[in-house]
C-alpha positions in Angstrom: 4.4 -39.2 -14.1 3.7 -35.5 -15.1 3.5 -33.0 -12.3 0.8 -30.5 -12.4 2.1 -26.9 -12.0 -0.8 -25.8 -10.8 -0.3 -28.0 -7.9 3.6 -27.1 -8.0 2.5 -23.6 -7.9 0.1 -23.9 -4.8 2.9 -26.1 -2.8 5.7 -23.2 -3.6 3.0 -20.1 -2.6 2.5 -22.3 1.0 6.3 -22.8 1.2 7.2 -19.1 0.4 9.4 -20.2 -2.3 8.8 -17.6 -5.0 11.3 -18.8 -7.6 9.6 -22.2 -7.8 6.4 -20.3 -7.8 7.5 -18.1 -10.8 8.8 -21.3 -12.6 5.4 -22.8 -12.2 3.8 -19.8 -13.6 6.1 -20.2 -16.9 4.7 -23.3 -17.4 1.1 -22.2 -16.8 1.2 -19.3 -19.1 3.1 -21.2 -21.5 -0.3 -22.7 -21.8 -2.4 -20.2 -21.1 -1.2 -17.0 -21.9 -4.0 -14.7 -21.8 -5.7 -16.4 -18.1 -5.9 -12.9 -15.9 -5.4 -14.9 -12.8 -2.4 -16.4 -13.9 -1.3 -12.6 -14.8 -2.3 -11.6 -11.8 -0.5 -14.1 -9.9 2.7 -13.4 -11.8 2.6 -10.0 -10.5 2.0 -11.0 -7.0 5.2 -13.4 -7.2 7.2 -10.7 -9.0 7.0 -8.1 -6.4 7.8 -10.6 -3.9 10.9 -11.1 -5.4 11.5 -7.8 -5.7 11.2 -7.6 -9.3 8.2 -4.4 -9.1 8.5 -3.4 -13.2 7.7 -6.8 -14.2 4.7 -6.9 -11.4 3.1 -3.7 -13.0 3.5 -5.3 -16.4 2.0 -8.4 -15.3 -1.0 -6.6 -13.6 -1.3 -4.1 -16.5 -1.7 -7.6 -18.7 -4.3 -8.9 -16.2 -6.2 -5.5 -16.4 -6.0 -5.8 -20.3 -7.7 -9.1 -20.2 -10.1 -8.5 -17.0 -10.5 -4.4 -16.2 -12.6 -5.5 -13.5 -10.2 -7.7 -11.7 -9.7 -5.6 -8.2 -7.2 -7.6 -7.3 -4.8 -6.7 -10.1 -5.7 -2.7 -10.0 -4.6 -2.5 -6.1 -1.5 -4.2 -6.6 -0.7 -2.5 -9.7 -1.0 1.0 -7.6 0.4 -0.8 -4.4 3.9 -1.6 -6.5 3.9 1.7 -8.3 3.7 3.3 -4.7 6.6 0.7 -4.0 8.8 1.9 -6.8 7.9 5.9 -5.8 5.9 6.8 -8.6 3.4 8.7 -6.7 1.6 10.5 -9.4 0.8 7.0 -10.9 0.2 5.2 -7.6 -2.1 7.9 -6.9 -4.4 7.5 -10.2 -4.5 3.4 -10.0 -5.4 3.8 -5.9 -8.0 6.3 -7.3 -9.0 4.4 -10.4 -9.3 1.3 -8.0 -11.5 3.0 -5.1 -14.2 3.9 -8.2 -14.7 0.3 -8.1 -14.1 -0.1 -4.3 -14.6 3.1 -2.7 -14.7 1.9 1.1 -11.3 -0.1 1.3 -9.6 1.6 4.5 -6.2 0.2 2.8 -6.2 2.0 -0.4 -7.9 4.9 1.4 -4.8 5.1 3.7 -2.3 4.7 1.0 -3.6 7.5 -1.5 -3.7 9.4 2.1 -0.2 8.6 2.9 0.5 9.6 -1.4 -1.4 12.9 -0.6 0.9 14.1 2.4 4.4 12.9 0.4 2.8 15.1 -2.1 2.0 17.9 0.0 -1.4 17.8 -0.2 -2.7 17.1 3.8 -6.3 18.3 2.6 -6.9 15.5 0.1 -5.1 13.2 3.0 -7.7 14.2 5.6 -10.1 13.7 3.4 -9.2 10.2 2.4 -8.5 9.1 6.2 -12.5 10.6 6.6 -14.3 7.9 8.5 -11.6 5.3 9.0 -11.1 3.1 12.4 -8.2 5.2 14.3 -8.1 2.1 16.7 -5.1 1.5 14.6 -1.8 3.1 14.3 -1.6 4.1 10.7 -4.7 5.8 10.6 -3.7 7.8 13.7 -0.2 8.4 12.3 -1.5 9.6 8.9 -4.2 12.2 10.0 -1.8 13.6 12.9 0.7 14.2 10.1 -2.0 16.2 7.7 -3.0 18.1 10.9 0.1 19.1 11.9 0.7 20.5 8.3 -2.5 22.2 8.3 -0.8 23.9 11.8 -4.0 22.6 13.7 -1.6 21.3 16.1 -3.5 20.4 19.2 -5.7 17.9 17.0 -2.9 16.5 15.7 -1.6 16.2 19.5 -5.0 14.1 20.7 -4.3 11.6 17.2 -1.1 10.8 18.7 -2.5 10.0 21.9 -1.2 6.4 23.5 -3.9 4.1 23.2 -4.1 0.9 24.8 -2.4 -2.1 23.3 -0.4 0.4 21.1 2.7 -0.9 20.1 6.4 0.4 21.4 6.8 1.5 17.6 3.9 3.9 18.2 5.4 6.3 20.4 8.3 6.3 18.3 6.7 7.3 15.6 4.7 9.9 17.0 7.9 11.6 18.8 9.4 11.4 15.7 6.0 13.1 13.9 6.1 15.6 16.9 9.4 16.8 15.8 9.5 16.5 11.9 8.0 18.6 8.9 7.7 22.1 9.1 5.9 22.5 12.1 7.0 20.3 14.4 6.9 22.2 17.9 8.8 19.6 20.2 12.6 21.3 20.6 15.0 18.5 21.9 17.4 21.3 23.1 15.8 21.2 26.3 14.2 25.0 25.9 10.7 25.4 26.0 
């Protein structure tokens, strides 16, 4: 009895067994090496396994065969970000946002890159219009405002909201005390 590699792949993904998923993809790609969906999935599996350069290559291969594969474009940019290749990741998210301009995750990621590259104005532009109910956007907005020396606005972004996780307060404290314009003194002086 022959086992269908597609079924093996699906079961491995369901179980979080990335090595088995990788082996199943080997079999699937052997018979259909130019399939952009399989190449995209190879990229996802490689990322899960920490093989980020291979993940980028797989997403590049998927995009070479299907340039409008927006999921591959997003994941490629995310892998580049994980690799610390900020300029390439920023370009990747920019290309993705040309196809999906209102994706909040891509805009937040590009804003975080802009912050790391010392461009808080660009970060605020990407953050404009994003929902502030989640802590990630509020923290990124506060960081950009802090770096622009708009400290009262930054502080307003850090005000706790009902349902904030305990980690938010720690992140807010860290944000207040770091950077070139952090202003909370830890030595008891005001």
